[in-house]
C-alpha positions in Angstrom: -14.4 2.9 -3.1 -10.6 2.9 -3.2 -8.7 0.0 -4.7 -7.1 -0.7 -1.3 -10.5 -1.0 0.4 -11.8 -3.2 -2.4 -8.8 -5.5 -2.0 -9.2 -5.6 1.8 -12.9 -6.5 1.4 -12.1 -9.2 -1.1 -9.5 -10.6 1.2 -11.9 -10.6 4.2 -14.6 -12.3 2.2 -12.2 -15.0 0.9 -10.7 -15.5 4.3 -14.1 -15.9 5.9 -15.3 -18.3 3.3 -12.1 -20.4 3.8 -12.8 -20.4 7.5 -16.4 -21.5 6.9 -15.2 -24.3 4.5 -12.7 -25.4 7.2 -15.4 -25.5 9.9 -17.8 -27.5 7.6 -15.1 -30.0 6.6 -15.5 -32.1 3.5 -19.0 -32.0 2.1 -21.0 -33.0 -1.0 -22.0 -30.0 -3.0 -24.8 -31.9 -4.7 -26.2 -32.8 -1.3 -26.1 -29.1 -0.3 -28.1 -28.2 -3.3 -30.6 -31.0 -2.6 -31.0 -29.8 1.0 -31.7 -26.3 -0.3 -34.2 -27.5 -2.9 -36.0 -29.6 -0.3 -36.3 -26.8 2.3 -39.9 -26.0 3.4 -40.9 -23.0 1.3 -43.6 -21.9 3.9 -40.9 -21.7 6.6 -38.6 -19.7 4.3 -41.4 -17.2 3.7 -41.8 -17.0 7.5 -38.0 -16.3 7.7 -38.4 -13.4 5.3 -41.3 -12.2 7.4 -39.0 -12.1 10.4 -36.4 -10.1 8.4 -39.1 -7.6 7.6 -40.1 -7.5 11.3 -36.4 -6.8 12.3 -36.2 -4.0 9.7 -39.5 -2.4 10.9 -38.6 -2.6 14.6 -35.2 -1.0 14.1 -36.4 1.7 11.7 -39.2 2.7 14.2 -36.6 2.8 17.0 -34.3 5.1 15.0 -37.3 7.4 14.3 -38.4 7.3 17.9 -34.9 8.2 19.3 -34.1 11.0 16.8 -37.5 12.6 17.0 -37.4 12.6 20.8 -33.9 14.2 20.6 -35.4 17.1 18.6 -34.5 16.1 15.0 -36.2 18.4 12.5 -36.4 15.8 9.8 -39.7 14.2 9.2 -40.4 10.6 10.3 -40.5 9.6 6.6 -37.1 11.2 6.0 -35.5 9.6 9.0 -36.9 6.2 8.0 -35.6 6.5 4.5 -32.2 7.5 5.7 -32.1 4.6 8.1 -33.1 2.1 5.4 -30.6 3.5 2.9 -27.9 3.3 5.5 -28.8 -0.4 6.2 -28.7 -1.1 2.4 -25.3 0.6 2.0 -24.0 -1.5 4.9 -25.2 -4.6 3.0 -23.5 -3.7 -0.3 -20.4 -1.8 0.8 -17.6 -2.5 3.4 -16.4 -0.2 6.3 -19.9 0.4 7.6 -20.5 2.9 4.8 -24.2 3.1 5.7 -23.5 4.4 9.2 -21.3 7.2 7.7 -24.1 8.0 5.2 -26.7 8.2 8.0 -24.7 10.7 10.0 -23.9 12.8 6.9 -27.5 12.7 5.6 -29.0 13.7 9.0 -26.4 16.4 9.9 -28.3 19.2 8.2 -31.7 18.6 9.8 -30.8 16.8 13.0 -27.2 17.7 13.8 -24.2 15.4 13.5 -24.1 15.0 17.3 -27.7 13.8 17.5 -27.1 11.4 14.6 -24.0 9.9 16.3 -25.8 9.9 19.7 -28.7 7.9 18.3 -26.2 5.3 16.8 -24.5 5.0 20.2 -27.8 4.6 22.0 -29.0 1.9 19.5 -25.7 0.0 19.8 -25.9 0.1 23.6 -29.4 -1.3 23.7 -28.5 -3.9 21.1 -25.5 -5.1 23.2 -27.6 -5.3 26.4 -30.3 -7.4 24.7 -27.7 -9.5 22.9 -25.9 -10.2 26.2 -29.1 -11.3 27.8 -30.2 -13.5 24.9 -26.7 -15.0 24.7 -26.6 -15.8 28.4 -30.0 -17.6 28.1 -28.9 -19.4 24.9 -25.6 -20.5 26.3 -27.1 -21.7 29.5 -29.8 -23.6 27.6 -27.1 -25.1 25.3 -24.4 -26.0 27.8 -26.0 -25.9 31.2 -23.3 -25.8 33.9 -20.6 -26.7 31.5 -20.1 -23.5 29.6 -16.9 -23.4 27.6 -14.6 -20.6 28.9 -14.3 -19.0 25.4 -18.0 -18.6 25.1 -18.4 -17.3 28.7 -15.7 -14.8 27.9 -17.5 -13.6 24.7 -20.7 -13.1 26.7 -18.8 -11.2 29.4 -17.1 -9.0 26.7 -20.5 -8.1 25.2 -21.8 -7.1 28.6 -18.7 -5.0 29.3 -19.0 -3.2 26.0 -22.7 -2.5 26.7 -21.8 -1.0 30.1 -19.1 1.1 28.5 -21.5 2.4 25.8 -24.1 3.4 28.5 -21.3 5.1 30.5 -20.5 7.1 27.3 -24.2 8.1 27.0 -24.4 9.2 30.6 -21.1 11.0 30.8 -20.8 12.5 27.3 -21.7 16.1 28.4 -19.5 16.0 31.4 -16.3 15.5 29.5 -17.4 17.3 26.3 -15.7 20.6 27.2 -12.4 18.7 27.8 -12.2 17.3 24.3 -9.5 19.0 22.2 -11.4 19.3 18.8 -14.6 21.2 18.2 -16.1 18.4 16.2 -15.5 16.0 19.1 -17.1 18.5 21.5 -20.2 18.8 19.2 -20.4 15.0 18.9 -20.2 14.5 22.7 -22.8 17.3 23.3 -25.1 15.6 20.7 -24.7 12.3 22.5 -25.6 14.0 25.8 -28.7 15.6 24.1 -29.9 12.1 22.9 -29.3 10.7 26.4 -31.6 13.3 28.1 -34.2 13.0 25.4 -34.0 9.2 25.4 -35.3 8.7 28.9 -39.1 9.4 28.3 -39.1 7.0 25.3 -36.7 4.4 26.8 -39.4 1.8 27.4 -40.6 1.9 23.8 -37.1 1.9 22.4 -36.1 -1.1 24.5 -39.2 -3.0 23.5 -38.4 -2.4 19.8 -34.9 -3.5 20.4 -36.1 -6.8 22.0 -38.6 -7.3 19.1 -35.7 -6.8 16.6 -33.5 -9.4 18.2 -36.2 -11.9 18.9 -37.0 -11.6 15.2 -33.3 -12.4 14.4 -33.6 -15.6 16.4 -37.0 -16.3 14.7 -35.5 -16.0 11.3 -32.7 -18.5 11.9 -35.2 -20.9 13.7 -37.4 -20.9 10.5 -34.3 -21.7 8.4 -33.3 -24.5 10.8 -36.8 -26.0 10.8 -37.1 -25.6 7.0 -34.1 -27.8 6.4 -34.8 -30.2 9.3 -31.9 -29.3 11.5 -33.7 -27.5 14.4 -33.8 -30.5 16.7 -30.1 -31.2 16.3 -29.1 -27.6 16.9 -31.5 -27.0 19.8 -32.9 -23.7 21.1 -29.6 -22.6 22.5 -27.8 -23.3 19.3 -30.4 -21.5 17.2 -30.3 -18.4 19.3 -26.5 -18.4 19.5 -26.1 -18.9 15.7 -28.6 -16.1 15.0 -26.7 -13.7 17.3 -23.3 -14.7 15.9 -24.6 -14.1 12.3 -26.0 -10.7 13.2 -23.0 -9.5 15.2 -20.4 -10.8 12.6 -22.5 -9.1 9.8 -21.4 -5.8 11.4 -17.7 -6.5 10.9 -16.6 -3.6 8.7 -14.0 -5.5 6.6 -16.6 -6.8 4.1 -20.2 -5.9 3.1 -22.5 -7.1 5.9 -19.6 -9.2 7.2 -19.8 -11.4 4.0 -17.7 -14.5 4.5 -17.0 -13.8 8.2 -20.6 -14.3 9.3 -20.8 -17.5 7.3 -17.8 -18.8 9.1 -19.4 -18.1 12.5 -22.7 -19.8 11.6 -20.8 -22.8 10.2 -18.9 -23.2 13.4 -22.1 -22.9 15.5 -24.1 -25.4 13.4 -21.4 -28.0 13.0 -20.5 -27.8 16.7 -24.1 -29.0 17.3 -23.5 -32.1 15.3 -25.3 -31.0 12.2 -24.0 -32.7 9.0 -21.8 -30.4 6.9 -24.2 -30.5 3.9 -27.1 -29.3 6.1 -25.0 -26.7 7.8 -23.8 -25.3 4.5 -27.4 -25.2 3.3 -28.4 -23.3 6.5 -25.5 -20.8 5.9 -26.6 -20.1 2.3 -30.3 -19.9 3.0 -29.9 -17.7 6.0 -27.7 -15.2 4.1 -30.2 -15.2 1.2 -33.1 -14.5 3.5 -31.4 -11.8 5.5 -28.9 -9.8 3.4 -30.5 -10.8 0.1 -33.8 -9.4 1.2 -32.2 -6.2 2.3 -30.2 -5.8 -0.9 -33.0 -6.5 -3.3 -35.8 -4.8 -1.3 -33.7 -1.7 -0.6 -32.9 -0.9 -4.2 -36.0 1.3 -4.8 -35.7 3.3 -1.6 -31.9 3.7 -2.1 -32.3 4.8 -5.7 -35.0 7.4 -4.8 -33.1 8.8 -1.8 -29.6 8.9 -3.2 -30.8 10.5 -6.5 -32.9 13.1 -4.6 -30.0 14.0 -2.2 -30.1 14.9 1.4 -33.3 16.9 1.5 -36.1 16.3 4.0 
């Protein structure tokens, strides 16, 4: 990583943490530690279980889409590449894991298919997110939805529609693209689109499972520290979605600092005391990203030392 990128990542983390601290307001650090220590361990184990369910569902989805598109790599190899990519996204900025995934699968699957599978996954994610967000916002605010939140849901829906338009029209404008690499990428996206149709039902089901598990994880954290009733179903779902989406911001590893700010805003807006909100932010990050970083080390070490082979 260049010094410039490292500095940008540090600035992003620091800025996000400052925003989180501002959203929380004055709080007693001792009380935060006490809230973490008093959290229900059984529910925290359940939260980790939901993290594993999210990882499993999205890994199976990636394998399903790429194999349907004619990828020559084995299911095990695709799964390993996906897991290592997720691990790299958690420890490095700039979505390094996505770049690794495309590079690692290029030899056996084609760069276009690798890119196409990413576009298909993001499109499905955005559709499901838009639906869950609409339900959560309605449950939280009823007929009095703040304009800013309504706009955010509308933007997510618009981006999802644009992503699906790209999937459906990639081959039509592939020949008009000026660079051969762009033409290959567009053709690969078109290949994934055609191959995706027979497995669409299973892929969408896995997408729904993955996002429901995201909500389940944060719900377990909220119940573990006794803040679930104050946050409410809508607030829990919204906080889980905000945490997941902001963790994809490329300026820092897994959106570190930025995602914390988003969760802090969502929890304090529900009237949760700042000490409890801070505990929720710390525990949720430990359960999600911490699990990925620690659990992914053996797979990443084996895959990265072995190289890009099948």
